All heavy atoms as an XYZ file, in Angstrom:
807
protein
N       0.759     10.344     -1.278
C      -0.503      9.677     -1.359
C      -0.321      8.285     -0.724
O       0.623      7.589     -1.041
C      -0.920      9.535     -2.830
C      -2.176      8.762     -3.042
S      -2.712      8.584     -4.719
C      -2.896     10.322     -5.228
N      -1.247      7.914      0.167
C      -1.141      6.629      0.727
C      -1.789      5.603     -0.106
O      -2.368      5.859     -1.163
C      -1.723      6.643      2.161
C      -3.221      6.748      2.237
O      -3.913      6.357      1.307
N      -3.721      7.356      3.287
N      -1.605      4.335      0.300
C      -2.063      3.228     -0.525
C      -3.602      3.271     -0.778
O      -3.980      3.102     -1.937
C      -1.733      1.900      0.186
C      -2.118      0.671     -0.595
C      -1.289      0.270     -1.637
C      -3.239     -0.002     -0.337
C      -1.600     -0.878     -2.407
C      -3.565     -1.165     -1.062
C      -2.788     -1.543     -2.096
N      -4.390      3.528      0.188
C      -5.839      3.575      0.053
C      -6.260      4.638     -0.966
O      -7.141      4.439     -1.849
N      -5.641      5.829     -0.819
C      -5.995      6.916     -1.732
C      -5.571      6.560     -3.154
O      -6.325      6.871     -4.095
C      -5.227      8.221     -1.339
C      -5.735      8.775     -0.021
C      -4.810      9.867      0.493
O      -3.662      9.982      0.055
O      -5.266     10.675      1.404
N      -4.444      5.905     -3.250
C      -3.974      5.501     -4.645
C      -4.926      4.499     -5.239
O      -5.237      4.613     -6.419
C      -2.556      4.942     -4.455
C      -1.881      4.706     -5.758
N      -1.485      5.774     -6.583
C      -1.535      3.568     -6.392
C      -0.848      5.230     -7.690
N      -0.876      3.928     -7.592
N      -5.362      3.510     -4.471
C      -6.250      2.495     -4.970
C      -7.582      3.142     -5.385
O      -8.126      2.829     -6.402
C      -6.543      1.417     -3.860
C      -5.215      0.629     -3.662
C      -7.636      0.486     -4.265
C      -4.666     -0.049     -4.871
N      -8.072      4.045     -4.570
C      -9.360      4.719     -4.939
C      -9.211      5.466     -6.206
O     -10.062      5.421     -7.109
C      -9.732      5.680     -3.773
C     -11.010      6.418     -4.087
C     -11.452      7.275     -2.971
C     -12.778      7.965     -3.259
N     -13.255      8.794     -2.204
N      -8.083      6.193     -6.398
C      -7.858      6.955     -7.566
C      -7.825      6.023     -8.814
O      -8.415      6.320     -9.866
C      -6.575      7.748     -7.478
C      -6.240      8.622     -8.678
C      -4.957      9.342     -8.531
O      -3.879      8.724     -8.241
N      -4.995     10.674     -8.708
N      -7.113      4.916     -8.691
C      -6.995      3.942     -9.788
C      -8.407      3.341    -10.097
O      -8.707      3.169    -11.238
C      -6.029      2.854     -9.483
C      -4.552      3.248     -9.461
C      -3.690      2.079     -8.920
C      -4.057      3.641    -10.882
N      -9.135      3.019     -9.061
C     -10.469      2.418     -9.254
C     -11.386      3.396     -9.981
O     -12.016      3.013    -10.930
C     -11.100      2.103     -7.857
C     -12.458      1.555     -7.933
C     -13.097      1.194     -6.610
N     -13.205      2.381     -5.698
C     -14.127      3.299     -5.792
N     -15.085      3.287     -6.815
N     -14.202      4.318     -4.945
N     -11.313      4.659     -9.592
C     -12.185      5.670    -10.262
C     -11.688      5.896    -11.721
O     -12.535      6.081    -12.596
C     -12.095      6.945     -9.531
C     -12.911      6.892     -8.166
C     -12.791      8.060     -7.266
O     -11.901      8.924     -7.535
O     -13.596      8.174     -6.346
N     -10.397      5.862    -11.929
C      -9.844      6.049    -13.327
C     -10.330      4.883    -14.233
O     -10.567      5.104    -15.413
C      -8.362      6.063    -13.304
C      -7.755      7.377    -12.808
C      -6.251      7.293    -12.709
O      -5.606      6.377    -13.009
N      -5.686      8.412    -12.253
N     -10.444      3.711    -13.580
C     -10.901      2.549    -14.402
C     -12.432      2.400    -14.389
O     -12.957      1.378    -14.840
C     -10.233      1.282    -13.820
C      -8.788      1.161    -14.218
O      -8.506      0.736    -15.351
N      -7.873      1.566    -13.349
N     -13.091      3.372    -13.778
C     -14.545      3.390    -13.739
C     -15.133      2.138    -13.151
O     -16.071      1.540    -13.688
C     -15.154      3.686    -15.159
C     -14.681      5.057    -15.626
C     -15.207      5.395    -17.024
O     -15.760      4.496    -17.729
N     -15.064      6.603    -17.422
N     -14.548      1.681    -12.065
C     -15.061      0.551    -11.314
C     -15.683      0.937    -10.034
O     -15.285      1.903     -9.398
C     -13.857     -0.431    -10.995
C     -13.150     -1.100    -12.165
C     -11.893     -1.742    -11.734
C     -14.077     -2.054    -12.862
N     -16.725      0.205     -9.700
C     -17.434      0.445     -8.416
C     -16.712     -0.285     -7.297
O     -16.032     -1.311     -7.577
C     -18.831     -0.096     -8.540
C     -19.763      0.594     -9.586
C     -21.085     -0.192     -9.678
C     -19.962      2.041     -9.292
N     -16.896      0.173     -6.085
C     -16.232     -0.476     -4.972
C     -16.681     -1.947     -4.869
O     -15.904     -2.869     -4.618
C     -16.581      0.200     -3.631
C     -15.815      1.438     -3.384
C     -16.097      2.038     -2.058
O     -17.234      1.841     -1.481
N     -15.193      2.780     -1.526
N     -17.919     -2.216     -5.181
C     -18.381     -3.616     -5.053
C     -17.724     -4.551     -6.102
O     -17.533     -5.741     -5.830
C     -19.944     -3.696     -5.183
C     -20.530     -3.279     -6.461
C     -22.073     -3.385     -6.373
N     -22.687     -2.571     -7.339
C     -22.918     -2.910     -8.625
N     -22.506     -4.124     -9.026
N     -23.572     -2.157     -9.438
N     -17.371     -3.951     -7.274
C     -16.659     -4.784     -8.227
C     -15.252     -5.158     -7.783
O     -14.784     -6.282     -7.904
C     -16.581     -4.004     -9.575
C     -17.903     -3.793    -10.280
C     -17.859     -2.868    -11.383
O     -17.435     -1.683    -11.258
N     -18.184     -3.348    -12.598
N     -14.505     -4.151     -7.235
C     -13.177     -4.417     -6.702
C     -13.202     -5.329     -5.531
O     -12.450     -6.305     -5.391
C     -12.488     -3.088     -6.391
C     -11.102     -3.330     -5.792
C     -12.349     -2.262     -7.608
N     -14.184     -5.075     -4.612
C     -14.313     -5.927     -3.389
C     -14.540     -7.381     -3.775
O     -14.044     -8.248     -3.143
C     -15.436     -5.324     -2.506
N     -15.361     -7.572     -4.778
C     -15.661     -8.947     -5.212
C     -14.415     -9.683     -5.639
O     -14.271    -10.851     -5.285
C     -16.664     -8.900     -6.377
O     -16.931    -10.186     -6.829
N     -13.580     -9.041     -6.418
C     -12.321     -9.652     -6.860
C     -11.428     -9.983     -5.694
O     -10.743    -10.997     -5.651
C     -11.578     -8.744     -7.896
C     -10.186     -9.208     -8.169
C     -12.407     -8.631     -9.158
N     -11.411     -9.116     -4.730
C     -10.526     -9.273     -3.520
C     -11.162    -10.251     -2.498
O     -10.551    -10.616     -1.535
C     -10.242     -7.969     -2.769
C      -9.578     -6.848     -3.629
C      -9.349     -5.626     -2.806
C      -8.244     -7.392     -4.143
N     -12.398    -10.599     -2.723
C     -13.214    -11.465     -1.870
C     -13.313    -10.888     -0.427
O     -13.143    -11.519      0.618
C     -12.596    -12.886     -1.814
C     -12.701    -13.539     -3.130
C     -12.100    -14.998     -3.103
O     -11.538    -15.425     -2.092
O     -12.206    -15.642     -4.181
N     -13.652     -9.520     -0.433
C     -13.950     -8.840      0.800
C     -15.283     -8.096      0.568
O     -15.717     -8.004     -0.570
C     -12.819     -7.858      1.199
C     -12.615     -6.801      0.147
C     -11.521     -8.552      1.484
C     -11.590     -5.678      0.499
N     -15.849     -7.593      1.647
C     -17.046     -6.845      1.440
C     -16.758     -5.355      1.093
O     -15.608     -4.903      1.271
C     -18.035     -6.970      2.628
C     -17.505     -6.420      3.915
O     -16.636     -5.521      3.907
O     -17.952     -6.897      4.975
N     -17.736     -4.667      0.614
C     -17.628     -3.336      0.170
C     -17.216     -2.383      1.278
O     -16.392     -1.489      1.074
C     -18.895     -2.755     -0.539
O     -19.234     -3.682     -1.568
C     -18.763     -1.389     -1.126
N     -17.722     -2.632      2.447
C     -17.380     -1.818      3.600
C     -15.871     -1.892      3.995
O     -15.235     -0.889      4.272
C     -18.221     -2.191      4.845
N     -15.322     -3.072      3.817
C     -13.881     -3.263      4.022
C     -13.053     -2.552      3.000
O     -12.125     -1.835      3.377
C     -13.572     -4.770      4.025
C     -12.049     -5.047      4.209
S     -11.447     -4.542      5.871
C     -12.066     -5.860      6.857
N     -13.503     -2.641      1.741
C     -12.758     -1.845      0.759
C     -12.842     -0.327      1.025
O     -11.858      0.314      0.814
C     -13.284     -2.186     -0.678
C     -12.576     -1.399     -1.845
C     -11.073     -1.718     -1.861
C     -13.221     -1.705     -3.159
N     -13.986      0.131      1.407
C     -14.161      1.553      1.714
C     -13.181      1.900      2.823
O     -12.562      2.993      2.765
C     -15.575      1.792      2.164
O     -15.763      3.135      2.462
N     -13.071      1.106      3.851
C     -12.089      1.359      4.953
C     -10.655      1.369      4.484
O      -9.846      2.207      4.908
C     -12.280      0.377      6.056
C     -13.607      0.594      6.836
C     -13.779     -0.472      7.892
C     -15.140     -0.295      8.600
N     -15.358     -1.287      9.574
N     -10.306      0.484      3.550
C      -8.971      0.433      2.988
C      -8.700      1.703      2.195
O      -7.645      2.384      2.396
C      -8.786     -0.789      2.128
C      -8.758     -2.079      2.921
C      -7.490     -0.660      1.266
C      -8.838     -3.360      2.111
N      -9.665      2.163      1.441
C      -9.517      3.385      0.673
C      -9.365      4.648      1.535
O      -8.658      5.564      1.191
C     -10.681      3.576     -0.300
C     -10.614      2.645     -1.442
C     -11.745      2.846     -2.474
O     -12.660      3.676     -2.246
O     -11.672      2.244     -3.596
N      -9.972      4.621      2.691
C      -9.933      5.726      3.649
C      -8.684      5.592      4.567
O      -8.462      6.507      5.294
C     -11.198      5.830      4.461
C     -12.413      6.219      3.704
C     -13.597      6.613      4.621
N     -13.836      5.616      5.645
C     -14.746      4.624      5.560
N     -15.477      4.507      4.494
N     -14.978      3.763      6.552
N      -7.971      4.524      4.471
C      -6.804      4.362      5.327
C      -7.110      3.837      6.693
O      -6.240      3.910      7.606
N      -8.318      3.401      6.933
C      -8.674      2.918      8.277
C      -8.358      1.450      8.441
O      -8.303      0.958      9.573
C     -10.230      3.070      8.429
C     -10.637      4.574      8.446
C     -12.105      4.763      8.463
O     -12.931      3.771      8.648
O     -12.547      5.910      8.314
N      -8.144      0.688      7.371
C      -7.769     -0.688      7.420
C      -6.653     -0.860      6.379
O      -6.542     -0.108      5.455
C      -8.936     -1.643      7.101
C     -10.094     -1.627      8.056
C      -9.732     -2.215      9.432
N      -9.351     -3.604      9.359
C     -10.159     -4.626      9.715
N     -11.369     -4.410     10.132
N      -9.667     -5.846      9.608
N      -5.898     -1.961      6.497
C      -4.834     -2.280      5.562
C      -5.237     -3.375      4.609
O      -5.840     -4.411      5.066
C      -3.582     -2.634      6.298
C      -3.031     -1.523      7.111
C      -1.631     -1.929      7.648
N      -1.202     -0.909      8.536
C      -0.931     -1.155      9.831
N      -1.110     -2.353     10.375
N      -0.499     -0.144     10.627
N      -4.895     -3.218      3.368
C      -5.097     -4.370      2.435
C      -4.079     -5.462      2.781
O      -2.998     -5.176      3.357
C      -4.835     -3.852      1.012
N      -4.377     -6.624      2.420
C      -3.478     -7.756      2.609
C      -2.473     -7.801      1.472
O      -2.761     -7.406      0.400
C      -4.260     -9.099      2.719
C      -5.144     -9.160      3.930
C      -5.842    -10.508      3.989
C      -6.735    -10.570      5.175
N      -7.481    -11.832      5.209
N      -1.303     -8.339      1.801
C      -0.273     -8.474      0.789
C      -0.771     -9.197     -0.435
O      -0.460     -8.825     -1.616
C       0.927     -9.166      1.404
C       2.126     -9.243      0.477
C       3.269    -10.018      1.177
N       4.480     -9.819      0.400
C       5.636     -9.537      0.964
N       5.746     -9.517      2.239
N       6.694     -9.354      0.201
N      -1.561    -10.235     -0.220
C      -2.014    -11.048     -1.364
C      -3.046    -10.267     -2.280
O      -3.318    -10.694     -3.356
C      -2.633    -12.365     -0.923
C      -3.738    -12.281      0.072
C      -3.297    -12.421      1.521
O      -2.151    -12.157      1.852
O      -4.167    -12.726      2.338
N      -3.484     -9.165     -1.780
C      -4.399     -8.335     -2.606
C      -3.607     -7.536     -3.701
O      -4.208     -7.134     -4.729
C      -5.155     -7.328     -1.736
C      -6.171     -7.957     -0.858
N      -6.604     -7.354      0.285
C      -6.855     -9.119     -0.934
C      -7.445     -8.117      0.866
N      -7.694     -9.221      0.163
N      -2.342     -7.278     -3.485
C      -1.574     -6.437     -4.376
C      -1.580     -6.987     -5.842
O      -1.956     -6.175     -6.749
C      -0.095     -6.330     -3.903
C      -0.045     -5.849     -2.432
C       0.678     -5.420     -4.884
C      -0.544     -4.451     -2.214
N      -1.283     -8.252     -6.100
C      -1.299     -8.693     -7.493
C      -2.695     -8.595     -8.145
O      -2.879     -8.233     -9.315
C      -0.776    -10.111     -7.505
C      -0.399    -10.408     -6.109
C      -0.738     -9.308     -5.289
N      -3.737     -8.913     -7.359
C      -5.097     -8.797     -7.782
C      -5.480     -7.383     -8.170
O      -6.055     -7.116     -9.262
C      -6.089     -9.352     -6.752
C      -5.888    -10.828     -6.393
C      -6.749    -11.138     -5.155
C      -6.227    -11.726     -7.535
N      -5.089     -6.422     -7.314
C      -5.393     -5.052     -7.599
C      -4.597     -4.519     -8.802
O      -5.134     -3.782     -9.616
C      -5.033     -4.176     -6.354
C      -6.010     -4.337     -5.209
C      -5.381     -3.741     -3.942
C      -7.318     -3.669     -5.521
N      -3.337     -4.949     -8.940
C      -2.523     -4.448    -10.023
C      -3.166     -4.916    -11.351
O      -3.279     -4.126    -12.313
C      -1.100     -4.998     -9.906
N      -3.581     -6.186    -11.364
C      -4.211     -6.674    -12.595
C      -5.525     -5.943    -12.858
O      -5.766     -5.534    -14.000
C      -4.412     -8.186    -12.434
C      -4.967     -8.843    -13.702
O      -4.422     -8.564    -14.787
N      -5.985     -9.653    -13.567
N      -6.370     -5.900    -11.890
C      -7.698     -5.320    -12.067
C      -7.637     -3.856    -12.410
O      -8.411     -3.322    -13.244
C      -8.517     -5.506    -10.832
C      -9.979     -4.974    -10.780
C     -10.794     -5.694    -11.814
C     -10.564     -5.033     -9.427
N      -6.771     -3.126    -11.792
C      -6.639     -1.660    -11.965
C      -5.610     -1.249    -13.029
O      -5.331     -0.037    -13.141
C      -6.330     -1.011    -10.632
C      -7.319     -1.306     -9.486
C      -6.823     -0.726     -8.185
C      -8.689     -0.782     -9.833
N      -5.083     -2.237    -13.734
C      -4.109     -1.932    -14.827
C      -2.963     -1.042    -14.311
O      -2.674     -0.038    -14.878
C      -4.770     -1.288    -16.004
C      -6.016     -2.003    -16.512
N      -5.950     -3.214    -17.162
C      -7.325     -1.765    -16.337
C      -7.134     -3.634    -17.390
N      -7.989     -2.785    -16.953
N      -2.366     -1.525    -13.197
C      -1.346     -0.767    -12.531
C      -0.071     -1.703    -12.347
O      -0.167     -2.941    -12.538
C      -1.849     -0.377    -11.173
O      -0.877      0.495    -10.543
N       0.995     -1.047    -12.047
C       2.277     -1.718    -11.850
C       2.260     -2.420    -10.493
O       2.175     -1.687     -9.495
C       3.412     -0.723    -12.000
C       4.758     -1.330    -11.877
O       5.145     -1.727    -10.777
N       5.501     -1.393    -12.927
N       2.495     -3.666    -10.432
C       2.447     -4.438     -9.192
C       3.534     -3.969     -8.216
O       3.329     -3.767     -6.972
C       2.573     -5.898     -9.468
C       2.433     -6.751     -8.171
C       2.437     -8.244     -8.418
O       2.164     -8.658     -9.595
O       2.747     -8.983     -7.539
N       4.759     -3.745     -8.751
C       5.900     -3.316     -7.943
C       5.563     -1.955     -7.320
O       5.885     -1.740     -6.130
C       7.163     -3.257     -8.747
C       8.400     -2.886     -7.968
C       9.665     -2.933     -8.786
C      10.840     -2.510     -7.939
N      12.086     -2.483     -8.716
N       4.980     -1.044     -8.108
C       4.674      0.253     -7.536
C       3.583      0.168     -6.422
O       3.766      0.782     -5.379
C       4.096      1.181     -8.712
C       3.677      2.545     -8.194
C       3.030      3.388     -9.272
O       2.853      2.877    -10.437
O       2.607      4.512     -8.951
N       2.580     -0.625     -6.626
C       1.596     -0.798     -5.605
C       2.114     -1.404     -4.388
O       1.874     -1.018     -3.247
C       0.423     -1.749     -6.129
C      -0.545     -1.132     -7.101
C      -1.632     -2.120     -7.458
C      -1.139      0.132     -6.604
N       3.015     -2.439     -4.545
C       3.689     -3.078     -3.395
C       4.530     -2.067     -2.667
O       4.497     -2.044     -1.418
C       4.514     -4.296     -3.852
C       5.146     -4.991     -2.713
C       4.485     -5.663     -1.733
C       6.537     -4.881     -2.545
C       5.038     -6.244     -0.673
C       7.175     -5.503     -1.430
C       6.438     -6.176     -0.538
O       7.053     -6.754      0.536
N       5.267     -1.239     -3.346
C       6.083     -0.215     -2.724
C       5.244      0.733     -1.881
O       5.609      1.030     -0.729
C       6.909      0.546     -3.770
O       7.738     -0.389     -4.462
C       7.736      1.612     -3.142
N       4.194      1.230     -2.401
C       3.281      2.140     -1.699
C       2.698      1.426     -0.474
O       2.626      2.020      0.593
C       2.184      2.760     -2.601
C       2.862      3.605     -3.723
C       1.177      3.598     -1.827
C       1.878      3.961     -4.856
N       2.240      0.210     -0.650
C       1.668     -0.585      0.410
C       2.686     -0.718      1.537
O       2.373     -0.556      2.712
C       1.180     -1.911     -0.130
C       0.654     -2.865      0.867
C      -0.642     -2.884      1.396
C       1.287     -3.903      1.577
N      -0.819     -3.876      2.226
C       0.385     -4.506      2.417
C       2.646     -4.443      1.508
C       0.749     -5.621      3.228
C       2.950     -5.483      2.282
C       2.036     -6.091      3.161
N       3.894     -1.121      1.213
C       4.928     -1.344      2.216
C       5.285     -0.059      2.879
O       5.523     -0.026      4.125
C       6.102     -1.996      1.542
C       7.104     -2.714      2.495
C       6.419     -3.703      3.418
C       8.175     -3.408      1.698
N       5.401      1.043      2.168
C       5.700      2.310      2.788
C       4.670      2.698      3.817
O       5.017      3.242      4.851
C       5.790      3.364      1.677
N       3.384      2.416      3.510
C       2.317      2.642      4.530
C       2.589      1.825      5.803
O       2.354      2.375      6.893
C       0.979      2.233      3.973
C       0.302      3.364      3.240
O       0.841      4.456      3.095
O      -0.895      3.194      2.800
N       3.052      0.574      5.580
C       3.310     -0.252      6.779
C       4.452      0.366      7.655
O       4.322      0.446      8.882
C       3.733     -1.675      6.417
C       2.866     -2.344      5.376
C       1.435     -2.479      5.811
O       1.168     -2.948      6.869
N       0.527     -2.074      4.982
N       5.485      0.819      7.013
C       6.625      1.438      7.741
C       6.141      2.702      8.436
O       6.453      2.938      9.612
C       7.793      1.752      6.750
C       8.890      2.536      7.464
C       8.345      0.450      6.199
N       5.377      3.512      7.716
C       4.856      4.767      8.304
C       4.040      4.454      9.497
O       4.243      5.141     10.561
C       4.038      5.511      7.215
C       3.322      6.696      7.782
C       3.990      7.905      8.066
C       1.948      6.624      8.117
C       3.328      8.948      8.624
C       1.280      7.685      8.628
C       2.002      8.893      8.922
O       1.302      9.894      9.469
N       3.170      3.473      9.495
C       2.333      3.169     10.679
C       3.174      2.770     11.884
O       2.818      3.114     12.979
C       1.346      2.081     10.290
C       0.162      2.506      9.497
C      -0.675      3.554     10.215
O      -0.964      3.485     11.404
O      -1.050      4.557      9.486
N       4.308      2.132     11.652
C       5.135      1.705     12.747
C       5.847      2.875     13.386
O       6.020      2.910     14.620
C       6.145      0.621     12.254
C       5.454     -0.633     11.903
C       7.241      0.325     13.315
C       6.302     -1.653     11.134
N       6.343      3.826     12.578
C       7.241      4.901     13.186
C       6.589      6.251     13.266
O       7.208      7.137     13.769
C       8.493      5.013     12.315
C       8.257      5.469     10.930
C       9.266      3.652     12.319
C       9.496      5.831     10.155
N       5.308      6.439     12.838
C       4.771      7.746     12.794
C       4.678      8.497     14.097
O       4.813      9.723     14.087
C       3.391      7.683     12.145
C       2.251      7.050     13.042
C       0.999      7.044     12.282
C      -0.071      6.389     13.165
N      -1.349      6.318     12.460
N       4.551      7.809     15.185
C       4.415      8.509     16.469
C       5.736      8.538     17.284
O       5.775      9.002     18.389
C       3.342      7.837     17.271
C       1.928      8.096     16.631
C       0.801      7.521     17.363
O       0.936      7.308     18.597
O      -0.245      7.348     16.808
N       6.820      8.052     16.713
C       8.127      8.118     17.318
C       8.600      9.581     17.302
O       8.223     10.355     16.421
C       9.109      7.210     16.629
C       8.728      5.766     16.684
C       8.742      5.176     18.096
O       9.437      5.651     18.947
O       7.873      4.285     18.362
N       9.516      9.936     18.230
C      10.033     11.304     18.262
C      11.022     11.605     17.127
O      11.278     12.811     16.790
C      10.618     11.555     19.598
O      11.712     10.700     19.778
N      11.561     10.541     16.507
C      12.615     10.786     15.520
C      12.421      9.902     14.326
O      13.330      9.125     13.876
C      13.952     10.511     16.133
C      14.083      9.072     16.676
O      13.084      8.454     16.954
N      15.275      8.647     16.915
N      11.209      9.946     13.635
C      11.014      9.004     12.529
C      11.976      9.167     11.375
O      12.377      8.201     10.770
C       9.559      9.385     12.039
C       9.332     10.752     12.547
C      10.146     10.858     13.850
N      12.427     10.358     11.051
C      13.346     10.562      9.953
C      14.714      9.909     10.284
O      15.341      9.341      9.418
C      13.571     12.038      9.677
O      12.375     12.573      9.231
N      15.147     10.053     11.517
C      16.411      9.403     11.951
C      16.253      7.897     11.839
O      17.195      7.183     11.423
C      16.706      9.773     13.352
C      18.015      9.297     13.871
C      18.327      9.728     15.271
O      17.800     10.830     15.740
O      19.104      9.042     15.937
N      15.095      7.300     12.247
C      14.908      5.914     12.191
C      15.043      5.393     10.675
O      15.691      4.409     10.416
C      13.563      5.562     12.720
C      13.549      5.814     14.260
C      13.202      4.080     12.442
C      12.173      5.763     14.883
N      14.350      6.132      9.789
C      14.449      5.794      8.431
C      15.860      5.878      7.883
O      16.291      5.002      7.121
C      13.494      6.675      7.534
C      13.725      6.482      6.063
C      12.028      6.389      7.956
N      16.562      6.943      8.302
C      17.978      7.063      7.832
C      18.850      5.884      8.288
O      19.672      5.375      7.559
C      18.519      8.353      8.301
C      19.895      8.707      7.636
C      19.817      8.702      6.105
O      19.011      9.420      5.533
N      20.644      7.917      5.482
N      18.669      5.428      9.526
C      19.467      4.315     10.027
C      19.126      3.031      9.237
O      20.008      2.269      8.826
C      19.185      4.093     11.542
C      19.752      2.743     12.023
C      19.713      5.234     12.361
N      17.798      2.905      8.927
C      17.473      1.759      8.103
C      18.088      1.770      6.709
O      18.532      0.807      6.198
C      15.908      1.616      7.996
N      18.094      2.968      6.091
C      18.707      3.155      4.822
C      20.190      2.828      4.860
O      20.735      2.130      3.998
C      18.491      4.609      4.273
C      17.012      4.766      3.898
C      19.335      4.914      3.090
C      16.591      6.195      3.643
N      20.857      3.267      5.911
C      22.233      3.008      6.061
C      22.482      1.518      6.167
O      23.463      1.013      5.561
C      22.855      3.733      7.294
C      22.875      5.202      7.105
O      22.784      5.756      6.023
N      22.978      5.985      8.256
N      21.702      0.827      6.924
C      21.855     -0.612      7.046
C      21.604     -1.323      5.712
O      22.315     -2.240      5.337
C      20.918     -1.140      8.131
C      21.296     -0.796      9.540
C      22.644     -1.334      9.875
O      22.960     -2.510      9.679
O      23.462     -0.513     10.450
N      20.606     -0.857      5.009
C      20.361     -1.412      3.707
C      21.539     -1.236      2.763
O      21.925     -2.110      1.989
C      19.108     -0.913      3.044
C      17.833     -1.323      3.726
C      16.640     -0.461      3.193
C      17.515     -2.766      3.428
N      22.131     -0.022      2.818
C      23.276      0.192      1.976
C      24.432     -0.630      2.317
O      25.165     -1.139      1.406
C      23.682      1.736      2.045
C      22.662      2.638      1.327
O      21.994      2.182      0.430
N      22.644      3.866      1.750
N      24.684     -0.886      3.596
C      25.735     -1.761      4.039
C      25.493     -3.223      3.483
O      26.342     -3.853      2.962
C      25.793     -1.861      5.556
C      26.403     -0.672      6.212
C      26.460     -0.903      7.705
C      26.577      0.328      8.464
N      26.519      0.080      9.962
N      24.314     -3.655      3.560
C      23.917     -5.007      3.109
C      24.090     -5.098      1.596
O      24.633     -6.101      1.093
C      22.419     -5.293      3.436
O      22.264     -5.189      4.925
C      22.035     -6.727      3.003
N      23.695     -4.058      0.869
C      23.852     -4.104     -0.609
C      25.292     -4.042     -0.999
O      25.653     -4.607     -2.046
C      23.071     -2.931     -1.203
C      21.577     -3.101     -1.149
O      21.091     -4.251     -1.005
N      20.835     -2.035     -1.190
N      26.107     -3.347     -0.229
C      27.526     -3.266     -0.551
C      28.228     -4.605     -0.373
O      29.269     -4.912     -0.955
C      28.180     -2.165      0.223
C      27.811     -0.830     -0.275
O      27.381     -0.627     -1.439
N      27.893      0.162      0.589
N      27.737     -5.425      0.535
C      28.349     -6.736      0.844
C      28.030     -7.781     -0.212
O      28.683     -8.755     -0.374
C      27.893     -7.233      2.216
C      28.454     -6.489      3.384
C      27.950     -7.035      4.680
C      28.452     -6.192      5.882
N      27.927     -6.698      7.125
N      26.959     -7.511     -0.985
C      26.572     -8.523     -1.957
C      27.233     -8.333     -3.244
O      27.748     -7.932     -3.991
C      25.019     -8.395     -2.226
C      24.209     -8.741     -1.005
C      22.706     -8.544     -1.176
O      22.293     -8.053     -2.186
N      21.977     -8.970     -0.246
């Protein structure tokens, strides 16, 4: 599930209208609709606001949001899984040095 779908599901679980969530984020309803459909990206600063409003875990929302960013960058590459694996290997090296 991508970030937008997740936000929509949480919004509906909390019985909130798009206009209510959009108001908290200080964006218009059309923009929130595009975010929920995956046509636009939420801003990083929206994450804590959404977590609070939707009674969700901020770290989980941030993780899903960031995963969407990575996906958008590599989705059309011929070897996306290999790219992710190289990144994981580099992260493991960095973590082992600390």
